[in-house]
KEVEX-87511 format. One record per residue (C-alpha): residue number from 1; residue in three letters; x, z, y. Coordinates in nm, 2 decimals. Layout:
- NUM; ALA; X; Z; Y
...
END
This chain:
- 1; UNK; -6.46; 12.08; 4.61
- 2; UNK; -6.41; 11.70; 4.64
- 3; UNK; -6.47; 11.71; 5.01
- 4; UNK; -6.23; 11.99; 5.06
- 5; UNK; -5.97; 11.80; 4.87
- 6; UNK; -6.02; 11.49; 5.08
- 7; UNK; -5.99; 11.70; 5.40
- 8; UNK; -5.66; 11.84; 5.27
- 9; UNK; -5.52; 11.49; 5.19
- 10; UNK; -5.62; 11.35; 5.53
- 11; UNK; -5.47; 11.66; 5.71
- 12; UNK; -5.14; 11.62; 5.51
- 13; UNK; -5.13; 11.25; 5.60
- 14; UNK; -5.19; 11.32; 5.97
- 15; UNK; -4.92; 11.59; 5.96
- 16; UNK; -4.67; 11.34; 5.79
- 17; UNK; -4.74; 11.09; 6.07
- 18; UNK; -4.69; 11.35; 6.34
- 19; UNK; -4.37; 11.48; 6.19
- 20; UNK; -4.24; 11.12; 6.17
- 21; UNK; -4.24; 11.11; 6.55
- 22; UNK; -4.20; 10.79; 6.76
- 23; UNK; -4.05; 10.48; 6.62
- 24; UNK; -3.79; 10.23; 6.74
- 25; UNK; -3.84; 9.86; 6.65
- 26; UNK; -3.52; 9.70; 6.53
- 27; UNK; -3.51; 9.32; 6.52
- 28; UNK; -3.14; 9.24; 6.49
- 29; UNK; -2.96; 9.21; 6.25
- 30; UNK; -3.27; 9.30; 6.04
- 31; UNK; -3.63; 9.36; 6.13
- 32; UNK; -3.72; 9.72; 6.06
- 33; UNK; -3.92; 10.02; 6.21
- 34; UNK; -3.68; 10.31; 6.27
- 35; UNK; -3.78; 10.68; 6.27
- 36; UNK; -3.57; 10.98; 6.34
- 37; UNK; -3.33; 11.03; 6.05
- 38; UNK; -3.38; 10.68; 5.91
- 39; UNK; -3.11; 10.49; 5.72
- 40; UNK; -3.09; 10.11; 5.73
- 41; UNK; -2.86; 9.85; 5.56
- 42; UNK; -2.75; 9.61; 5.83
- 43; UNK; -2.58; 9.34; 5.62
- 44; UNK; -2.23; 9.19; 5.59
- 45; UNK; -1.96; 9.12; 5.85
- 46; UNK; -1.61; 9.01; 5.83
- 47; UNK; -1.32; 9.23; 5.95
- 48; UNK; -1.27; 9.15; 6.32
- 49; UNK; -1.60; 8.98; 6.36
- 50; UNK; -1.85; 9.10; 6.62
- 51; UNK; -2.22; 9.16; 6.56
- 52; UNK; -2.52; 9.31; 6.74
- 53; UNK; -2.77; 9.59; 6.66
- 54; UNK; -3.08; 9.54; 6.88
- 55; UNK; -3.40; 9.73; 6.93
- 56; UNK; -3.69; 9.67; 7.17
- 57; UNK; -3.73; 9.94; 7.45
- 58; UNK; -4.10; 9.95; 7.39
- 59; UNK; -4.26; 10.21; 7.16
- 60; UNK; -4.57; 10.43; 7.10
- 61; UNK; -4.59; 10.81; 7.14
- 62; UNK; -4.73; 11.04; 6.87
- 63; UNK; -5.06; 11.02; 7.05
- 64; UNK; -5.07; 10.65; 7.04
- 65; UNK; -4.97; 10.58; 7.40
- 66; UNK; -4.78; 10.26; 7.47
- 67; UNK; -4.46; 10.29; 7.67
- 68; UNK; -4.31; 9.97; 7.80
- 69; UNK; -3.97; 10.12; 7.84
- 70; UNK; -3.99; 10.42; 7.62
- 71; UNK; -3.63; 10.39; 7.51
- 72; UNK; -3.38; 10.36; 7.80
- 73; UNK; -3.06; 10.30; 7.61
- 74; UNK; -2.92; 10.25; 7.25
- 75; UNK; -2.58; 10.42; 7.20
- 76; UNK; -2.34; 10.45; 6.91
- 77; UNK; -2.27; 10.82; 6.85
- 78; UNK; -2.02; 10.77; 6.57
- 79; UNK; -1.83; 10.47; 6.43
- 80; UNK; -1.51; 10.43; 6.21
- 81; UNK; -1.18; 10.47; 6.40
- 82; UNK; -1.05; 10.16; 6.57
- 83; UNK; -1.38; 9.98; 6.59
- 84; UNK; -1.49; 9.83; 6.92
- 85; UNK; -1.83; 9.95; 7.04
- 86; UNK; -2.02; 9.85; 7.35
- 87; UNK; -2.35; 10.04; 7.42
- 88; UNK; -2.66; 9.88; 7.55
- 89; UNK; -2.74; 9.84; 7.92
- 90; UNK; -2.99; 10.08; 8.08
- 91; UNK; -3.36; 10.01; 8.11
- 92; UNK; -3.37; 9.65; 7.98
- 93; UNK; -3.64; 9.49; 7.76
- 94; UNK; -3.39; 9.47; 7.47
- 95; UNK; -3.12; 9.72; 7.40
- 96; UNK; -2.84; 9.54; 7.21
- 97; UNK; -2.53; 9.72; 7.10
- 98; UNK; -2.21; 9.53; 7.03
- 99; UNK; -1.99; 9.63; 6.74
- 100; UNK; -1.66; 9.49; 6.61
- 101; UNK; -1.49; 9.63; 6.31
- 102; UNK; -1.11; 9.65; 6.33
- 103; UNK; -0.93; 9.35; 6.21
- 104; UNK; -0.76; 9.55; 5.94
- 105; UNK; -1.07; 9.72; 5.81
- 106; UNK; -1.06; 9.73; 5.42
- 107; UNK; -1.36; 9.60; 5.23
- 108; UNK; -1.63; 9.85; 5.19
- 109; UNK; -1.95; 10.00; 5.33
- 110; UNK; -1.93; 10.19; 5.65
- 111; UNK; -2.19; 10.42; 5.82
- 112; UNK; -2.26; 10.40; 6.19
- 113; UNK; -2.47; 10.66; 6.37
- 114; UNK; -2.70; 10.53; 6.65
- 115; UNK; -2.92; 10.71; 6.89
- 116; UNK; -3.22; 10.56; 7.09
- 117; UNK; -3.22; 10.76; 7.41
- 118; UNK; -3.52; 10.86; 7.64
- 119; UNK; -3.33; 10.97; 7.94
- 120; UNK; -3.44; 11.30; 8.08
- 121; UNK; -3.71; 11.30; 7.81
- 122; UNK; -3.95; 11.19; 8.09
- 123; UNK; -4.20; 11.05; 7.84
- 124; UNK; -4.16; 11.33; 7.58
- 125; UNK; -3.99; 11.10; 7.32
- 126; UNK; -3.67; 11.30; 7.29
- 127; UNK; -3.39; 11.12; 7.11
- 128; UNK; -3.41; 10.92; 6.79
- 129; UNK; -3.10; 10.92; 6.57
- 130; UNK; -3.05; 10.69; 6.27
- 131; UNK; -2.77; 10.56; 6.05
- 132; UNK; -2.68; 10.20; 5.98
- 133; UNK; -2.46; 10.09; 5.69
- 134; UNK; -2.26; 9.77; 5.73
- 135; UNK; -2.07; 9.60; 5.45
- 136; UNK; -1.72; 9.48; 5.57
- 137; UNK; -1.61; 9.19; 5.36
- 138; UNK; -1.44; 8.85; 5.41
- 139; UNK; -1.70; 8.69; 5.19
- 140; UNK; -1.97; 8.62; 5.46
- 141; UNK; -2.03; 8.25; 5.42
- 142; UNK; -2.07; 7.98; 5.17
- 143; UNK; -1.91; 7.64; 5.21
- 144; UNK; -2.01; 7.29; 5.08
- 145; UNK; -1.81; 6.98; 5.15
- 146; UNK; -1.91; 6.62; 5.08
- 147; UNK; -1.77; 6.39; 4.95
- 148; UNK; -1.49; 6.53; 4.74
- 149; UNK; -1.32; 6.18; 4.73
- 150; UNK; -1.35; 5.97; 5.05
- 151; UNK; -1.26; 5.60; 5.05
- 152; UNK; -1.19; 5.44; 5.39
- 153; UNK; -1.03; 5.12; 5.52
- 154; UNK; -0.71; 5.17; 5.72
- 155; UNK; -0.79; 5.20; 6.09
- 156; UNK; -1.16; 5.28; 6.03
- 157; UNK; -1.35; 5.60; 6.10
- 158; UNK; -1.51; 5.80; 5.83
- 159; UNK; -1.70; 6.13; 5.81
- 160; UNK; -1.69; 6.44; 5.60
- 161; UNK; -2.01; 6.65; 5.59
- 162; UNK; -1.95; 7.02; 5.60
- 163; UNK; -2.23; 7.27; 5.53
- 164; UNK; -2.18; 7.63; 5.64
- 165; UNK; -2.42; 7.89; 5.50
- 166; UNK; -2.36; 8.20; 5.71
- 167; UNK; -2.48; 8.49; 5.50
- 168; UNK; -2.32; 8.76; 5.73
- 169; UNK; -2.45; 8.91; 6.06
- 170; UNK; -2.19; 8.77; 6.30
- 171; UNK; -2.25; 8.47; 6.52
- 172; UNK; -1.88; 8.41; 6.58
- 173; UNK; -1.79; 8.04; 6.57
- 174; UNK; -1.59; 7.87; 6.29
- 175; UNK; -1.30; 7.63; 6.33
- 176; UNK; -1.25; 7.33; 6.10
- 177; UNK; -0.91; 7.18; 6.03
- 178; UNK; -0.78; 6.92; 5.79
- 179; UNK; -0.42; 6.93; 5.65
- 180; UNK; -0.25; 6.65; 5.45
- 181; UNK; -0.29; 6.34; 5.66
- 182; UNK; 0.02; 6.20; 5.85
- 183; UNK; 0.03; 6.33; 6.21
- 184; UNK; -0.33; 6.46; 6.19
- 185; UNK; -0.42; 6.78; 6.37
- 186; UNK; -0.78; 6.75; 6.47
- 187; UNK; -0.96; 7.08; 6.52
- 188; UNK; -1.34; 7.12; 6.55
- 189; UNK; -1.55; 7.42; 6.64
- 190; UNK; -1.88; 7.49; 6.45
- 191; UNK; -2.14; 7.74; 6.53
- 192; UNK; -2.36; 7.86; 6.24
- 193; UNK; -2.56; 8.17; 6.35
- 194; UNK; -2.61; 8.45; 6.11
- 195; UNK; -2.85; 8.40; 5.83
- 196; UNK; -2.86; 8.02; 5.88
- 197; UNK; -2.72; 7.71; 5.72
- 198; UNK; -2.58; 7.43; 5.94
- 199; UNK; -2.43; 7.10; 5.85
- 200; UNK; -2.14; 6.95; 6.06
- 201; UNK; -1.98; 6.60; 6.08
- 202; UNK; -1.60; 6.61; 6.07
- 203; UNK; -1.47; 6.26; 6.16
- 204; UNK; -1.13; 6.13; 6.06
- 205; UNK; -0.93; 5.81; 6.07
- 206; UNK; -0.60; 5.70; 5.92
- 207; UNK; -0.39; 5.38; 5.96
- 208; UNK; -0.14; 5.41; 5.68
- 209; UNK; -0.27; 5.31; 5.34
- 210; UNK; -0.23; 5.56; 5.06
- 211; UNK; -0.39; 5.84; 4.85
- 212; UNK; -0.38; 6.18; 5.03
- 213; UNK; -0.46; 6.51; 4.87
- 214; UNK; -0.58; 6.70; 5.18
- 215; UNK; -0.70; 7.05; 5.22
- 216; UNK; -1.00; 7.12; 5.44
- 217; UNK; -1.01; 7.47; 5.60
- 218; UNK; -1.31; 7.65; 5.76
- 219; UNK; -1.21; 7.98; 5.92
- 220; UNK; -1.39; 8.23; 6.15
- 221; UNK; -1.25; 8.19; 6.50
- 222; UNK; -1.23; 8.57; 6.54
- 223; UNK; -1.10; 8.67; 6.20
- 224; UNK; -0.82; 8.49; 6.00
- 225; UNK; -0.93; 8.69; 5.69
- 226; UNK; -1.27; 8.51; 5.69
- 227; UNK; -1.20; 8.16; 5.55
- 228; UNK; -1.27; 7.91; 5.28
- 229; UNK; -1.08; 7.60; 5.19
- 230; UNK; -1.14; 7.30; 4.96
- 231; UNK; -0.96; 6.99; 4.84
- 232; UNK; -1.06; 6.65; 4.96
- 233; UNK; -0.89; 6.34; 4.83
- 234; UNK; -0.88; 6.06; 5.09
- 235; UNK; -0.80; 5.71; 4.97
- 236; UNK; -0.70; 5.48; 5.26
- 237; UNK; -0.72; 5.11; 5.17
- 238; UNK; -0.52; 4.84; 5.33
- 239; UNK; -0.69; 4.61; 5.57
- 240; UNK; -0.63; 4.35; 5.84
- 241; UNK; -0.58; 4.62; 6.10
- 242; UNK; -0.32; 4.81; 5.91
- 243; UNK; -0.14; 4.49; 5.82
- 244; UNK; -0.13; 4.38; 6.18
- 245; UNK; 0.00; 4.72; 6.29
- 246; UNK; 0.27; 4.72; 6.02
- 247; UNK; 0.39; 4.38; 6.14
- 248; UNK; 0.43; 4.53; 6.49
- 249; UNK; 0.62; 4.81; 6.33
- 250; UNK; 0.89; 4.58; 6.20
- 251; UNK; 0.76; 4.48; 5.86
- 252; UNK; 0.88; 4.11; 5.89
- 253; UNK; 0.75; 3.94; 5.57
- 254; UNK; 0.74; 3.60; 5.74
- 255; UNK; 1.02; 3.36; 5.85
- 256; UNK; 1.15; 3.41; 6.21
- 257; UNK; 0.97; 3.08; 6.31
- 258; UNK; 0.64; 3.27; 6.29
- 259; UNK; 0.75; 3.55; 6.52
- 260; UNK; 0.52; 3.45; 6.81
- 261; UNK; 0.22; 3.46; 6.57
- 262; UNK; 0.33; 3.79; 6.44
- 263; UNK; 0.34; 3.93; 6.80
- 264; UNK; -0.01; 3.80; 6.86
- 265; UNK; -0.14; 3.97; 6.54
- 266; UNK; 0.02; 4.30; 6.64
- 267; UNK; -0.14; 4.29; 6.98
- 268; UNK; -0.48; 4.22; 6.81
- 269; UNK; -0.42; 4.52; 6.59
- 270; UNK; -0.35; 4.74; 6.89
- 271; UNK; -0.66; 4.62; 7.08
- 272; UNK; -0.88; 4.69; 6.78
- 273; UNK; -0.74; 5.04; 6.74
- 274; UNK; -0.85; 5.13; 7.09
- 275; UNK; -1.19; 4.97; 7.09
END
């Protein structure tokens, strides 16, 4: 009786494996084995951001035979209206599909139907259809900025450290800007690949002493809806360089007899600025 039961269990297990059919190996944006009819959660992406779904072309048949290019193509059979889709190339080692949700996609979870194709069914694999769910949300990264209050001498360079933790599946770059300093419009580009944390140095300088309540903005280069901002107080202290520059700008605090010396100090200030 026991041996008959064991044979039935093994037979059922073998039947289950056979019914599962061949698999596709996904490694981007998540690592997962896909069988026909599978569902998989792909992660988060911002509206208007691009991401890739990628599988390897190699697989095994039901009988255990290895096929180097078992899958010839990965295609999207169904996606939400207005989304950009670019199917994979034919007969390559990897089969990446590019997907870009519409820029006005409301937040929510959306299904995408994929199909791994064995063209002409030459190896008997047939086609493998699966569904991926992607969460569209502007909240796809975390931001840390240090320091919150920055003290610098007028005319000197200083750095702000910016840490971007990209929790989404897009590798689209970010742009960094700072608003609130006189005549300052420096923009930097930062690349933090999906599921990584990267720290960047944002350098600034200012010649006019004062206390500036600035706003630092980090935004996805492909989606204005994906952004975070934080306040940074910048305290610019007076120094020799700023005093010399002010003299050249007409701040005559000395008698006219000292004008030649004032001109020399202004020249010194300009030279230091460009060193």
